[in-house]
N, C-alpha and C positions, 0 to 999 in steps of 0.2 A: 740874696736876702730880699731884694725888692719883689721878686716873684713870689716868695713865700708870704710876704705881707699882703700882696694883692690877692693871693688865693684865699687868705683868711677873710678878707673884706667882702668876699662874695656871699658869705653866709650871714643871714640876719640872726641876731641874737634875741633871746626871749625878752631881755630888757628893752629892746627897741621895737619888737613886734607887738607887745601889749599896747603901747601908746598908739600904734598904727591901727590896731583893732578898735580902740576906743574912738578914734577920729572917724573911721569908716562907719562904725555902728551909729554914732551920733548923726553923721550925715544922712544915712539911710532913714533914721528915725525922723529927721526933719522933712525928708521927702514924703513920708507917710503921714505927717502931722498936719491936719487941716488948718491949724492955727499958725503954722510956720510960713514964712515968706518963700520957703523952698518947696512947698507942697506941690506935688505933681498932679495935674488935672487928668492925665491920661490913665484910665483904669488898668490898661494892659501893662503899662510901665510900672504902676504901683504893685501889680500882682508879681511881676518879675523882681521888683525890689524886695517885696516880702519874702520871696524864696531865697534871694541872696542874703537877706538879713538872717533868716533861719540857719543857713549854711555857715555864715560867719560866727553866729552864736554857738553853733555846735563845736567849731574849732576853738573859739575863745574859752568855752567852758573847760576844754582840755588843758588850757594853760593854768586854770585855777587848780586843777588836780596835780599839777607838777610840784615836786618837792622843792624846786628852786624858785617858785613863784614869789614867795615873800622876799627873797633876796633880790630878784630881778626888779621888783616894783619899789624897793626901798631907795631912798635918796641919800 
């Protein structure tokens, strides 16, 4: 039984992945925001962060299209 429980815990659920996306996206937004204390001065890093932000948004939008999204985000 312990092995069965452990194997299930290896998979992230939609209800836990959405908050993770939110935290990651907010952090990347702060890196790109000139008014943020986390603003990155290096233009090369900001360019990479923009690309990462676009990729995360692409996957995040797919969670919005999910039929279980309202259930996963309700408390």
